[in-house]
Backbone atoms as SQL, in Angstrom:
CREATE TABLE atoms (id INTEGER PRIMARY KEY, chain TEXT, resi INTEGER, resn TEXT, atom TEXT, x REAL, y REAL, z REAL);
INSERT INTO atoms VALUES
  (1, 'A', 1, 'MET', 'N', 24.271, -22.224, 79.638),
  (2, 'A', 1, 'MET', 'CA', 24.806, -21.550, 78.472),
  (3, 'A', 1, 'MET', 'C', 23.684, -21.441, 77.435),
  (4, 'A', 2, 'LYS', 'N', 23.682, -20.334, 76.723),
  (5, 'A', 2, 'LYS', 'CA', 22.683, -20.112, 75.672),
  (6, 'A', 2, 'LYS', 'C', 23.375, -19.985, 74.325),
  (7, 'A', 3, 'ALA', 'N', 22.688, -20.469, 73.303),
  (8, 'A', 3, 'ALA', 'CA', 23.189, -20.350, 71.935),
  (9, 'A', 3, 'ALA', 'C', 22.119, -19.690, 71.072),
  (10, 'A', 4, 'ARG', 'N', 22.553, -18.807, 70.215),
  (11, 'A', 4, 'ARG', 'CA', 21.679, -18.226, 69.186),
  (12, 'A', 4, 'ARG', 'C', 22.218, -18.687, 67.846),
  (13, 'A', 5, 'ILE', 'N', 21.388, -19.455, 67.127),
  (14, 'A', 5, 'ILE', 'CA', 21.773, -20.048, 65.852),
  (15, 'A', 5, 'ILE', 'C', 21.059, -19.297, 64.739),
  (16, 'A', 6, 'ILE', 'N', 21.794, -18.938, 63.712),
  (17, 'A', 6, 'ILE', 'CA', 21.220, -18.261, 62.549),
  (18, 'A', 6, 'ILE', 'C', 21.409, -19.173, 61.344),
  (19, 'A', 7, 'VAL', 'N', 20.293, -19.528, 60.711),
  (20, 'A', 7, 'VAL', 'CA', 20.308, -20.414, 59.543),
  (21, 'A', 7, 'VAL', 'C', 19.859, -19.599, 58.332),
  (22, 'A', 8, 'THR', 'N', 20.678, -19.607, 57.289),
  (23, 'A', 8, 'THR', 'CA', 20.358, -18.869, 56.066),
  (24, 'A', 8, 'THR', 'C', 20.572, -19.765, 54.851),
  (25, 'A', 9, 'LEU', 'N', 19.901, -19.427, 53.782),
  (26, 'A', 9, 'LEU', 'CA', 20.107, -20.153, 52.532),
  (27, 'A', 9, 'LEU', 'C', 21.490, -19.833, 51.978),
  (28, 'A', 10, 'LYS', 'N', 22.114, -20.817, 51.368),
  (29, 'A', 10, 'LYS', 'CA', 23.413, -20.596, 50.737),
  (30, 'A', 10, 'LYS', 'C', 23.246, -19.648, 49.557),
  (31, 'A', 11, 'ARG', 'N', 24.320, -18.937, 49.250),
  (32, 'A', 11, 'ARG', 'CA', 24.305, -18.070, 48.066),
  (33, 'A', 11, 'ARG', 'C', 24.010, -18.920, 46.842),
  (34, 'A', 12, 'GLY', 'N', 23.204, -18.390, 45.960),
  (35, 'A', 12, 'GLY', 'CA', 22.852, -19.113, 44.746),
  (36, 'A', 12, 'GLY', 'C', 21.589, -19.950, 44.861),
  (37, 'A', 13, 'VAL', 'N', 21.118, -20.185, 46.083),
  (38, 'A', 13, 'VAL', 'CA', 19.870, -20.924, 46.274),
  (39, 'A', 13, 'VAL', 'C', 18.722, -19.927, 46.197),
  (40, 'A', 14, 'LEU', 'N', 17.740, -20.228, 45.368),
  (41, 'A', 14, 'LEU', 'CA', 16.599, -19.328, 45.224),
  (42, 'A', 14, 'LEU', 'C', 15.862, -19.170, 46.547),
  (43, 'A', 15, 'ASP', 'N', 15.408, -17.949, 46.823),
  (44, 'A', 15, 'ASP', 'CA', 14.717, -17.635, 48.069),
  (45, 'A', 15, 'ASP', 'C', 13.354, -17.014, 47.741),
  (46, 'A', 16, 'PRO', 'N', 12.337, -17.867, 47.462),
  (47, 'A', 16, 'PRO', 'CA', 11.025, -17.331, 47.101),
  (48, 'A', 16, 'PRO', 'C', 10.405, -16.487, 48.210),
  (49, 'A', 17, 'GLN', 'N', 10.647, -16.830, 49.458),
  (50, 'A', 17, 'GLN', 'CA', 10.096, -16.033, 50.556),
  (51, 'A', 17, 'GLN', 'C', 10.753, -14.655, 50.587),
  (52, 'A', 18, 'GLY', 'N', 12.049, -14.607, 50.389),
  (53, 'A', 18, 'GLY', 'CA', 12.747, -13.319, 50.329),
  (54, 'A', 18, 'GLY', 'C', 12.252, -12.473, 49.167),
  (55, 'A', 19, 'LYS', 'N', 11.997, -13.115, 48.031),
  (56, 'A', 19, 'LYS', 'CA', 11.482, -12.398, 46.859),
  (57, 'A', 19, 'LYS', 'C', 10.100, -11.816, 47.148),
  (58, 'A', 20, 'ALA', 'N', 9.255, -12.581, 47.839),
  (59, 'A', 20, 'ALA', 'CA', 7.916, -12.106, 48.196),
  (60, 'A', 20, 'ALA', 'C', 7.998, -10.922, 49.162),
  (61, 'A', 21, 'VAL', 'N', 8.905, -11.004, 50.136),
  (62, 'A', 21, 'VAL', 'CA', 9.071, -9.896, 51.085),
  (63, 'A', 21, 'VAL', 'C', 9.572, -8.651, 50.363),
  (64, 'A', 22, 'ARG', 'N', 10.530, -8.825, 49.453),
  (65, 'A', 22, 'ARG', 'CA', 11.035, -7.682, 48.693),
  (66, 'A', 22, 'ARG', 'C', 9.917, -7.034, 47.886),
  (67, 'A', 23, 'GLY', 'N', 9.058, -7.841, 47.250),
  (68, 'A', 23, 'GLY', 'CA', 7.933, -7.308, 46.489),
  (69, 'A', 23, 'GLY', 'C', 6.953, -6.560, 47.377),
  (70, 'A', 24, 'ALA', 'N', 6.674, -7.119, 48.565),
  (71, 'A', 24, 'ALA', 'CA', 5.757, -6.452, 49.492),
  (72, 'A', 24, 'ALA', 'C', 6.335, -5.132, 49.979),
  (73, 'A', 25, 'LEU', 'N', 7.633, -5.113, 50.266),
  (74, 'A', 25, 'LEU', 'CA', 8.264, -3.862, 50.689),
  (75, 'A', 25, 'LEU', 'C', 8.195, -2.812, 49.581),
  (76, 'A', 26, 'SER', 'N', 8.419, -3.247, 48.361),
  (77, 'A', 26, 'SER', 'CA', 8.324, -2.331, 47.223),
  (78, 'A', 26, 'SER', 'C', 6.909, -1.771, 47.096),
  (79, 'A', 27, 'ASN', 'N', 5.909, -2.638, 47.281),
  (80, 'A', 27, 'ASN', 'CA', 4.514, -2.192, 47.208),
  (81, 'A', 27, 'ASN', 'C', 4.175, -1.190, 48.309),
  (82, 'A', 28, 'LEU', 'N', 4.894, -1.262, 49.410),
  (83, 'A', 28, 'LEU', 'CA', 4.672, -0.326, 50.515),
  (84, 'A', 28, 'LEU', 'C', 5.501, 0.943, 50.370),
  (85, 'A', 29, 'GLY', 'N', 6.221, 1.061, 49.268),
  (86, 'A', 29, 'GLY', 'CA', 6.971, 2.283, 49.003),
  (87, 'A', 29, 'GLY', 'C', 8.443, 2.228, 49.385),
  (88, 'A', 30, 'PHE', 'N', 8.917, 1.081, 49.827),
  (89, 'A', 30, 'PHE', 'CA', 10.324, 0.944, 50.179),
  (90, 'A', 30, 'PHE', 'C', 11.110, 0.511, 48.944),
  (91, 'A', 31, 'ASN', 'N', 11.246, 1.413, 48.005),
  (92, 'A', 31, 'ASN', 'CA', 11.866, 1.102, 46.721),
  (93, 'A', 31, 'ASN', 'C', 13.382, 1.015, 46.789),
  (94, 'A', 32, 'GLN', 'N', 13.955, 1.389, 47.912),
  (95, 'A', 32, 'GLN', 'CA', 15.410, 1.334, 48.075),
  (96, 'A', 32, 'GLN', 'C', 15.919, -0.093, 48.299),
  (97, 'A', 33, 'VAL', 'N', 15.028, -1.016, 48.621),
  (98, 'A', 33, 'VAL', 'CA', 15.429, -2.394, 48.919),
  (99, 'A', 33, 'VAL', 'C', 15.767, -3.112, 47.618),
  (100, 'A', 34, 'LYS', 'N', 17.010, -3.537, 47.519),
  (101, 'A', 34, 'LYS', 'CA', 17.467, -4.214, 46.305),
  (102, 'A', 34, 'LYS', 'C', 17.192, -5.719, 46.368),
  (103, 'A', 35, 'ASN', 'N', 17.433, -6.339, 47.533),
  (104, 'A', 35, 'ASN', 'CA', 17.281, -7.782, 47.659),
  (105, 'A', 35, 'ASN', 'C', 16.971, -8.129, 49.111),
  (106, 'A', 36, 'VAL', 'N', 16.250, -9.217, 49.319),
  (107, 'A', 36, 'VAL', 'CA', 15.937, -9.703, 50.664),
  (108, 'A', 36, 'VAL', 'C', 16.201, -11.200, 50.697),
  (109, 'A', 37, 'ARG', 'N', 16.885, -11.651, 51.741),
  (110, 'A', 37, 'ARG', 'CA', 17.088, -13.073, 51.993),
  (111, 'A', 37, 'ARG', 'C', 16.471, -13.360, 53.359),
  (112, 'A', 38, 'VAL', 'N', 15.665, -14.381, 53.454),
  (113, 'A', 38, 'VAL', 'CA', 14.985, -14.720, 54.699),
  (114, 'A', 38, 'VAL', 'C', 15.662, -15.943, 55.311),
  (115, 'A', 39, 'GLY', 'N', 15.880, -15.892, 56.612),
  (116, 'A', 39, 'GLY', 'CA', 16.478, -17.012, 57.334),
  (117, 'A', 39, 'GLY', 'C', 15.686, -17.268, 58.599),
  (118, 'A', 40, 'LYS', 'N', 16.298, -17.990, 59.515),
  (119, 'A', 40, 'LYS', 'CA', 15.625, -18.251, 60.782),
  (120, 'A', 40, 'LYS', 'C', 16.628, -18.144, 61.922),
  (121, 'A', 41, 'VAL', 'N', 16.109, -17.765, 63.090),
  (122, 'A', 41, 'VAL', 'CA', 16.905, -17.669, 64.307),
  (123, 'A', 41, 'VAL', 'C', 16.366, -18.693, 65.288),
  (124, 'A', 42, 'ILE', 'N', 17.270, -19.471, 65.870),
  (125, 'A', 42, 'ILE', 'CA', 16.892, -20.500, 66.829),
  (126, 'A', 42, 'ILE', 'C', 17.673, -20.252, 68.114),
  (127, 'A', 43, 'ASP', 'N', 16.970, -20.056, 69.219),
  (128, 'A', 43, 'ASP', 'CA', 17.604, -19.880, 70.523),
  (129, 'A', 43, 'ASP', 'C', 17.540, -21.198, 71.274),
  (130, 'A', 44, 'VAL', 'N', 18.678, -21.646, 71.778),
  (131, 'A', 44, 'VAL', 'CA', 18.775, -22.913, 72.489),
  (132, 'A', 44, 'VAL', 'C', 19.409, -22.670, 73.859),
  (133, 'A', 45, 'ASP', 'N', 18.747, -23.126, 74.908),
  (134, 'A', 45, 'ASP', 'CA', 19.315, -23.105, 76.254),
  (135, 'A', 45, 'ASP', 'C', 19.922, -24.468, 76.525),
  (136, 'A', 46, 'LEU', 'N', 21.195, -24.486, 76.866),
  (137, 'A', 46, 'LEU', 'CA', 21.899, -25.736, 77.142),
  (138, 'A', 46, 'LEU', 'C', 22.023, -25.943, 78.643),
  (139, 'A', 47, 'ASN', 'N', 21.878, -27.184, 79.069),
  (140, 'A', 47, 'ASN', 'CA', 21.956, -27.515, 80.480),
  (141, 'A', 47, 'ASN', 'C', 23.043, -28.574, 80.680),
  (142, 'A', 48, 'GLY', 'N', 23.845, -28.435, 81.735),
  (143, 'A', 48, 'GLY', 'CA', 24.854, -29.439, 82.047),
  (144, 'A', 48, 'GLY', 'C', 26.034, -29.452, 81.106),
  (145, 'A', 49, 'VAL', 'N', 26.308, -28.325, 80.464),
  (146, 'A', 49, 'VAL', 'CA', 27.441, -28.234, 79.540),
  (147, 'A', 49, 'VAL', 'C', 28.665, -27.775, 80.331),
  (148, 'A', 50, 'GLU', 'N', 29.756, -28.506, 80.185),
  (149, 'A', 50, 'GLU', 'CA', 30.969, -28.252, 80.970),
  (150, 'A', 50, 'GLU', 'C', 31.708, -26.970, 80.563),
  (151, 'A', 51, 'ASP', 'N', 31.872, -26.774, 79.259),
  (152, 'A', 51, 'ASP', 'CA', 32.663, -25.628, 78.798),
  (153, 'A', 51, 'ASP', 'C', 32.244, -25.213, 77.387),
  (154, 'A', 52, 'GLU', 'N', 32.882, -24.162, 76.900),
  (155, 'A', 52, 'GLU', 'CA', 32.530, -23.621, 75.581),
  (156, 'A', 52, 'GLU', 'C', 32.805, -24.619, 74.462),
  (157, 'A', 53, 'ALA', 'N', 33.878, -25.373, 74.559),
  (158, 'A', 53, 'ALA', 'CA', 34.202, -26.352, 73.515),
  (159, 'A', 53, 'ALA', 'C', 33.111, -27.414, 73.406),
  (160, 'A', 54, 'GLN', 'N', 32.605, -27.871, 74.532),
  (161, 'A', 54, 'GLN', 'CA', 31.525, -28.865, 74.524),
  (162, 'A', 54, 'GLN', 'C', 30.256, -28.251, 73.941),
  (163, 'A', 55, 'ALA', 'N', 29.958, -27.002, 74.305),
  (164, 'A', 55, 'ALA', 'CA', 28.771, -26.325, 73.775),
  (165, 'A', 55, 'ALA', 'C', 28.873, -26.182, 72.260),
  (166, 'A', 56, 'ARG', 'N', 30.038, -25.775, 71.767),
  (167, 'A', 56, 'ARG', 'CA', 30.221, -25.631, 70.318),
  (168, 'A', 56, 'ARG', 'C', 30.027, -26.967, 69.600),
  (169, 'A', 57, 'ALA', 'N', 30.575, -28.026, 70.161),
  (170, 'A', 57, 'ALA', 'CA', 30.425, -29.354, 69.543),
  (171, 'A', 57, 'ALA', 'C', 28.952, -29.763, 69.499),
  (172, 'A', 58, 'LEU', 'N', 28.234, -29.522, 70.578),
  (173, 'A', 58, 'LEU', 'CA', 26.808, -29.864, 70.615),
  (174, 'A', 58, 'LEU', 'C', 26.011, -29.065, 69.591),
  (175, 'A', 59, 'ILE', 'N', 26.221, -27.759, 69.566),
  (176, 'A', 59, 'ILE', 'CA', 25.465, -26.894, 68.644),
  (177, 'A', 59, 'ILE', 'C', 25.749, -27.280, 67.197),
  (178, 'A', 60, 'GLU', 'N', 27.016, -27.501, 66.864),
  (179, 'A', 60, 'GLU', 'CA', 27.354, -27.863, 65.483),
  (180, 'A', 60, 'GLU', 'C', 26.744, -29.212, 65.104),
  (181, 'A', 61, 'ASP', 'N', 26.722, -30.142, 66.031),
  (182, 'A', 61, 'ASP', 'CA', 26.103, -31.444, 65.777),
  (183, 'A', 61, 'ASP', 'C', 24.594, -31.288, 65.568),
  (184, 'A', 62, 'MET', 'N', 23.944, -30.487, 66.405),
  (185, 'A', 62, 'MET', 'CA', 22.498, -30.234, 66.253),
  (186, 'A', 62, 'MET', 'C', 22.189, -29.623, 64.892),
  (187, 'A', 63, 'CYS', 'N', 23.009, -28.652, 64.493),
  (188, 'A', 63, 'CYS', 'CA', 22.766, -27.979, 63.218),
  (189, 'A', 63, 'CYS', 'C', 22.937, -28.923, 62.044),
  (190, 'A', 64, 'ARG', 'N', 23.973, -29.722, 62.079),
  (191, 'A', 64, 'ARG', 'CA', 24.236, -30.652, 60.971),
  (192, 'A', 64, 'ARG', 'C', 23.189, -31.761, 60.876),
  (193, 'A', 65, 'LYS', 'N', 22.645, -32.180, 62.035),
  (194, 'A', 65, 'LYS', 'CA', 21.703, -33.295, 62.043),
  (195, 'A', 65, 'LYS', 'C', 20.243, -32.889, 61.903),
  (196, 'A', 66, 'LEU', 'N', 19.887, -31.652, 62.309),
  (197, 'A', 66, 'LEU', 'CA', 18.471, -31.299, 62.314),
  (198, 'A', 66, 'LEU', 'C', 18.163, -29.850, 61.943),
  (199, 'A', 67, 'LEU', 'N', 18.864, -28.916, 62.536),
  (200, 'A', 67, 'LEU', 'CA', 18.437, -27.517, 62.461),
  (201, 'A', 67, 'LEU', 'C', 18.717, -26.842, 61.123),
  (202, 'A', 68, 'ALA', 'N', 19.702, -27.323, 60.378),
  (203, 'A', 68, 'ALA', 'CA', 20.020, -26.745, 59.068),
  (204, 'A', 68, 'ALA', 'C', 20.164, -27.872, 58.051),
  (205, 'A', 69, 'ASN', 'N', 19.705, -27.609, 56.844),
  (206, 'A', 69, 'ASN', 'CA', 19.867, -28.555, 55.739),
  (207, 'A', 69, 'ASN', 'C', 21.205, -28.238, 55.077),
  (208, 'A', 70, 'PRO', 'N', 22.216, -29.085, 55.251),
  (209, 'A', 70, 'PRO', 'CA', 23.553, -28.750, 54.754),
  (210, 'A', 70, 'PRO', 'C', 23.651, -28.628, 53.234),
  (211, 'A', 71, 'VAL', 'N', 22.674, -29.123, 52.523),
  (212, 'A', 71, 'VAL', 'CA', 22.695, -29.031, 51.064),
  (213, 'A', 71, 'VAL', 'C', 22.384, -27.609, 50.609),
  (214, 'A', 72, 'ILE', 'N', 21.437, -26.945, 51.289),
  (215, 'A', 72, 'ILE', 'CA', 21.003, -25.621, 50.826),
  (216, 'A', 72, 'ILE', 'C', 21.161, -24.511, 51.857),
  (217, 'A', 73, 'GLU', 'N', 21.567, -24.844, 53.092),
  (218, 'A', 73, 'GLU', 'CA', 21.628, -23.830, 54.138),
  (219, 'A', 73, 'GLU', 'C', 22.997, -23.784, 54.816),
  (220, 'A', 74, 'ASP', 'N', 23.352, -22.583, 55.275),
  (221, 'A', 74, 'ASP', 'CA', 24.514, -22.365, 56.119),
  (222, 'A', 74, 'ASP', 'C', 24.021, -21.999, 57.505),
  (223, 'A', 75, 'PHE', 'N', 24.873, -22.172, 58.498),
  (224, 'A', 75, 'PHE', 'CA', 24.509, -21.751, 59.850),
  (225, 'A', 75, 'PHE', 'C', 25.693, -21.078, 60.526),
  (226, 'A', 76, 'SER', 'N', 25.362, -20.203, 61.447),
  (227, 'A', 76, 'SER', 'CA', 26.347, -19.594, 62.328),
  (228, 'A', 76, 'SER', 'C', 25.702, -19.504, 63.693),
  (229, 'A', 77, 'TYR', 'N', 26.512, -19.275, 64.717),
  (230, 'A', 77, 'TYR', 'CA', 25.933, -19.205, 66.065),
  (231, 'A', 77, 'TYR', 'C', 26.827, -18.381, 66.981),
  (232, 'A', 78, 'THR', 'N', 26.214, -17.932, 68.058),
  (233, 'A', 78, 'THR', 'CA', 26.943, -17.265, 69.133),
  (234, 'A', 78, 'THR', 'C', 26.571, -17.962, 70.429),
  (235, 'A', 79, 'LEU', 'N', 27.489, -17.921, 71.374),
  (236, 'A', 79, 'LEU', 'CA', 27.269, -18.512, 72.684),
  (237, 'A', 79, 'LEU', 'C', 27.384, -17.433, 73.753),
  (238, 'A', 80, 'GLU', 'N', 26.607, -17.564, 74.807),
  (239, 'A', 80, 'GLU', 'CA', 26.750, -16.676, 75.957),
  (240, 'A', 80, 'GLU', 'C', 26.442, -17.437, 77.218),
  (241, 'A', 81, 'ASP', 'N', 27.156, -17.082, 78.280),
  (242, 'A', 81, 'ASP', 'CA', 26.870, -17.677, 79.588),
  (243, 'A', 81, 'ASP', 'C', 25.584, -17.088, 80.130),
  (244, 'A', 82, 'GLU', 'N', 24.874, -17.865, 80.898),
  (245, 'A', 82, 'GLU', 'CA', 23.625, -17.377, 81.474),
  (246, 'A', 82, 'GLU', 'C', 23.893, -16.462, 82.634);
């Protein structure tokens, strides 16, 4: 089973990297861009997982313990069979 995890900053948390990207896009002539938020995508291949419920429990545990900072970040994920 494979998981794709998306980690983003919570609303209200300043995003200096997103601000820098927005400025660079503006400098390149993309003046239509109002705001940019930068996040990260993490692909995880799971081995020996019995079912979707077990995969969800594992992914959520990984995110809470390591992959996302619960104070400033949110996460979402999708699962697919290999």
